N, C-alpha and C positions, 0 to 999 in steps of 0.2 A: 802214588800211595799204594802200599801193599795191604791187602785185607787178609785176615785170618778168621774163618767162621768160628763163632762161639756157640751159637744155638738158635733154635727157632721154636715158636709156639704155633703149631699148625691147628687149624680148625677148618671145616669145610668152607671154601671160598676165600681163605686168607692165610698168610704165613708171615706174621711179623718176625723179623730176623735181626740178629745182633752179630756184628763183626768187631774185632780189634784191629787197630792199624799200626803201622810203623811210625806214625806221626803223633803218637801219644793221645789219640782220640778214639772214640767209638763211632761206627757207622751203624745206624739203626733204620730198618725199613718198618714203617708202621702205618697208621691210619691218619688221615686228615682230621681236623676238628671242625665243629660247626661254628657258625657266627657267634652264638651266645658264649661258647667256651672261649673263643678267641677274644671276645670283648672283655672277659674276666682276666685274661692274661695281660692285656694292655698292648702298648706299642711293640711291634716286632720289627727290628731293624732290617734294612735291605740285606739279603743274603742269608737270613736266618729263617727257619721254619718251626712251627709248632706241630708236633705229632702226638699221637697217643699209642700206647702199646699195652698189652696185657701185663699185669704185675708179674705173672709167672715167667716172662721173658728175662726179668732181672736176675733170676737165679743163675744165669750164665755169666754174670759179671764176675771177673776174678777178684778174690779178696786179697788185700794187702800187697798188690803188685807194686814194687818199687818203680819210681820214675826211671826212665832210661833202660828198662828191660827190653832187650832186642829179641825176645822169644819169637818174633815173627820171621826170623831168618830160617827157621825150620819148615817142614812141610805143613800144609793146612790140616786141621783136625776134622774128624767126622766125615771124611771123604769129600769135603768141599774144597774145590781148588782155590788157591790164592789168586787174586786178580790184581792187575796193575792198572793205574789210571793216571 
């Protein structure tokens, strides 16, 4: 999977980050949730995680991007390298 950096919300001690992928998904680095919050979410299937991120991070989501857009073929934005995995 190739990642393309979209943006980050930095504060002292943390950096929630958002990437687009060539798999039609987003990769998000955020914070774990406490037991009370997880209880409100309910069952979480194996392989899924519940995270939290600042609302400000969502400003980096592209608007109206059509399915199948392969814009990840170009260079990464904002000086962040694309990564393969």
